[in-house]
C-alpha positions as a Markdown table, in Angstrom:
| # | Residue | x | y | z |
|---|---|---|---|---|
| 1 | Unk | -26.0 | -42.1 | -12.4 |
| 2 | Unk | -28.5 | -39.4 | -11.6 |
| 3 | Unk | -26.4 | -36.3 | -11.0 |
| 4 | Unk | -29.5 | -34.1 | -10.9 |
| 5 | Unk | -30.5 | -35.4 | -7.5 |
| 6 | Unk | -27.1 | -34.8 | -5.9 |
| 7 | Unk | -26.9 | -31.2 | -7.2 |
| 8 | Unk | -30.3 | -30.3 | -6.2 |
| 9 | Unk | -29.8 | -32.2 | -2.6 |
| 10 | Unk | -26.7 | -30.2 | -2.1 |
| 11 | Unk | -28.1 | -27.0 | -3.1 |
| 12 | Unk | -31.0 | -27.4 | -0.8 |
| 13 | Unk | -28.9 | -28.7 | 2.0 |
| 14 | Unk | -26.7 | -25.6 | 2.0 |
| 15 | Unk | -29.8 | -23.5 | 2.9 |
| 16 | Unk | -30.5 | -25.7 | 6.1 |
| 17 | Unk | -27.1 | -26.7 | 7.3 |
| 18 | Unk | -25.1 | -23.2 | 6.9 |
| 19 | Unk | -26.3 | -20.3 | 8.8 |
| 20 | Unk | -24.1 | -17.7 | 6.7 |
| 21 | Unk | -26.8 | -17.3 | 3.7 |
| 22 | Unk | -24.5 | -14.4 | 2.3 |
| 23 | Unk | -21.9 | -17.0 | 1.3 |
| 24 | Unk | -24.3 | -19.9 | 0.6 |
| 25 | Unk | -26.4 | -18.5 | -2.2 |
| 26 | Unk | -22.9 | -17.9 | -3.9 |
| 27 | Unk | -22.6 | -21.9 | -4.0 |
| 28 | Unk | -26.4 | -22.9 | -4.1 |
| 29 | Unk | -27.2 | -20.9 | -7.3 |
| 30 | Unk | -24.6 | -22.5 | -9.6 |
| 31 | Unk | -25.1 | -25.9 | -8.1 |
| 32 | Unk | -28.8 | -25.6 | -8.6 |
| 33 | Unk | -28.7 | -24.2 | -11.8 |
| 34 | Unk | -26.5 | -27.3 | -12.8 |
| 35 | Unk | -29.0 | -29.7 | -11.3 |
| 36 | Unk | -31.8 | -27.9 | -13.4 |
| 37 | Unk | -29.9 | -28.5 | -16.8 |
| 38 | Unk | -28.7 | -32.1 | -15.7 |
| 39 | Unk | -32.4 | -32.9 | -14.6 |
| 40 | Unk | -33.8 | -31.8 | -17.8 |
| 41 | Unk | -31.3 | -33.9 | -19.8 |
| 42 | Unk | -31.8 | -36.9 | -17.4 |
| 43 | Unk | -35.6 | -36.7 | -17.8 |
| 44 | Unk | -35.6 | -36.5 | -21.5 |
| 45 | Unk | -33.1 | -39.7 | -21.6 |
| 46 | Unk | -35.6 | -41.5 | -19.2 |
| 47 | Unk | -38.5 | -40.6 | -21.4 |
| 48 | Unk | -36.6 | -41.8 | -24.5 |
| 49 | Unk | -35.6 | -45.1 | -23.0 |
| 50 | Unk | -39.2 | -45.5 | -21.4 |
| 51 | Unk | -37.8 | -46.1 | -17.9 |
| 52 | Unk | -38.7 | -44.4 | -14.6 |
| 53 | Unk | -38.8 | -40.4 | -14.4 |
| 54 | Unk | -39.0 | -40.3 | -10.7 |
| 55 | Unk | -35.3 | -39.7 | -9.9 |
| 56 | Unk | -34.9 | -37.0 | -12.6 |
| 57 | Unk | -38.1 | -35.2 | -11.4 |
| 58 | Unk | -36.9 | -35.3 | -7.9 |
| 59 | Unk | -33.6 | -33.9 | -9.0 |
| 60 | Unk | -35.5 | -31.2 | -10.9 |
| 61 | Unk | -37.6 | -30.2 | -7.9 |
| 62 | Unk | -34.8 | -30.1 | -5.5 |
| 63 | Unk | -32.7 | -28.0 | -7.9 |
| 64 | Unk | -35.5 | -25.6 | -8.7 |
| 65 | Unk | -36.0 | -25.1 | -4.8 |
| 66 | Unk | -32.4 | -24.4 | -4.1 |
| 67 | Unk | -32.1 | -22.1 | -7.3 |
| 68 | Unk | -35.3 | -20.4 | -6.2 |
| 69 | Unk | -34.2 | -19.7 | -2.7 |
| 70 | Unk | -30.7 | -18.5 | -4.0 |
| 71 | Unk | -32.4 | -16.1 | -6.4 |
| 72 | Unk | -35.0 | -14.9 | -3.9 |
| 73 | Unk | -32.2 | -14.2 | -1.2 |
| 74 | Unk | -30.0 | -12.5 | -3.9 |
| 75 | Unk | -32.8 | -10.2 | -5.0 |
| 76 | Unk | -33.7 | -9.5 | -1.3 |
| 77 | Unk | -30.0 | -8.4 | -0.5 |
| 78 | Unk | -29.9 | -6.2 | -3.7 |
| 79 | Unk | -33.1 | -4.5 | -3.1 |
| 80 | Unk | -32.3 | -3.6 | 0.6 |
| 81 | Unk | -29.3 | -1.6 | 0.5 |
| 82 | Unk | -29.7 | -0.8 | 4.3 |
| 83 | Unk | -28.6 | -4.0 | 5.4 |
| 84 | Unk | -25.6 | -4.0 | 7.6 |
| 85 | Unk | -23.9 | -6.9 | 5.6 |
| 86 | Unk | -23.5 | -4.7 | 2.6 |
| 87 | Unk | -21.3 | -2.1 | 4.5 |
């Protein structure tokens, strides 16, 4: 079973479905990182078995997008202390 697609898809879906980004990045970051690790494991396994690498690659891309969005939002919040959310 390709868990990388599931982890990556959930991490990206949080950004589109939940308007509370201050809470979303706390969930999307670990899910995205888990998807990246799982995707690289699945990609290497698919390469060794000479099977299709499409699903692990999709999982890697989705996980990368979810992780990047979470990291970018975290950096944005930390570099802007004047935001009312941090009071």
